[in-house]
Steps between C-alpha positions, in 0.01 A plus 500: 500500500714745297616829650288698255188301581561539876531876454178506300313316776646734765391806299149367443462410867599857593246634252235278659574632849481858371153444357580407143293268289583130548723347233552125451833386367497193270685188609786584268594730213412394149765297323783724388365801692717711727403726787568861408733680735416835657753776426721560803395172669772238524401135474479357847475848660270543800374828359154515344375702203327830585149463640223761505473529877219755480270197520614403844183324604345170403145605586416538131593140428248256653644189657854633538585570866746763605834361611714621788871523419701238686623586846863485591793739490762300309443698181457845654708792369808613693473747790508868415483825693385530859355822644406540866385859558459607861149493641313810610543645847208380710564778752499788251205708389492318166173300488610260226712264714219493756231396247397147595277409205475550126184703556695731729760549227223571247361765733838670526546488123157657444604813688862512386641829367872416526576560131368683197310197369218575743420817304375325188351178631132415490536224756782315673582139412646336812469141380262209542492132578545249778663615821668160538596461134791273418582718197528879484500655151660845474467728198611853425200727555133549419386582148190685384252221570660425837479870588128494419417177683746497790603143406846385383561313175166540326427538130679287237823472702303394805310238302830355381633494857188314612564237228864468600406443865228254405746297296708435812187422704496824696163676464535876507310529827763282673784734398583847635548741209639851534736759349810689606313832493137524600396799284503529122798687351391758239464355149606161637864609518746312719497602867786730590752427773350734761151365433618143553688599816187661644274205420718194547454475881138401431614218272763375743249498785244313286757227434578484872131453582427239231818296560492332155709202398592665167493847343449538124649831384336592169696761308827684549373758751365233734816290475740790552301633797474166679866416443648851537685478170531673165554178308271443202207262506679273256802476730279423801301217343588132545619545860340451840546831682402578858309786661528474879554129449197450273581359154445753218448393138534772238298493178333722242195715571179374334464833318840438339386155388208656315747719309760229444359145475854359477531554877205276586698176495776635732232632735336158511837351592538757780160443659556124500815562705292704744250214521777251581627725778150522646468120496 
């Protein structure tokens, strides 16, 4: 089989797994025909052409099962940063380190007035999901719909996240999903440093309680907070970082994917790495 034809089959197989319509290749190209090359793709390269990863579920295509990415760490990215912040003082008056359950953390968040974000919130958004989740997803902060419902990652961005998780065979209810800050910043602006500092003990304690196998940091704020760095999201991708020993994979926020579809394929690559680490 020629290199071009092998690449075509690889691309079509990836499309199939992402929920695309089935395509049948003929046994061979017509006499005298050549396989057109994709700009920027070298013959024999392992890279694939861009794929619309917004359709990250095969549920719309009858008869095509979802496929789990292969297990094994031989093709994992190199190690990156490692951040091991000190735990809270169990003997202090701070109730956060003493909270034993996610519900206890949610109760503390509901009454929190540690920063100015409490002044404009309608409701707090502590997070939701399985207390024994193998994957923790961390975003930046609640938006308008989250502020109204008290749930993280809802609306169009949340629907896309649900599809992404489903494509790696992790139903949303089996994942713990939360944000760095638990109250909505005004006009959906980025959380400020003092707001993050006031709220981040809740996040750290949630991770301690869940004990996940992998953390998926979605967006620059989540990545920089978990890794204690000012490096850009682009610089932090394609590495396996560590937060208190737990692998951290950095990728784009679903809201950013809705604005820039070109980031969907890299995000799909990132979540497949997270899936391999879980396996």
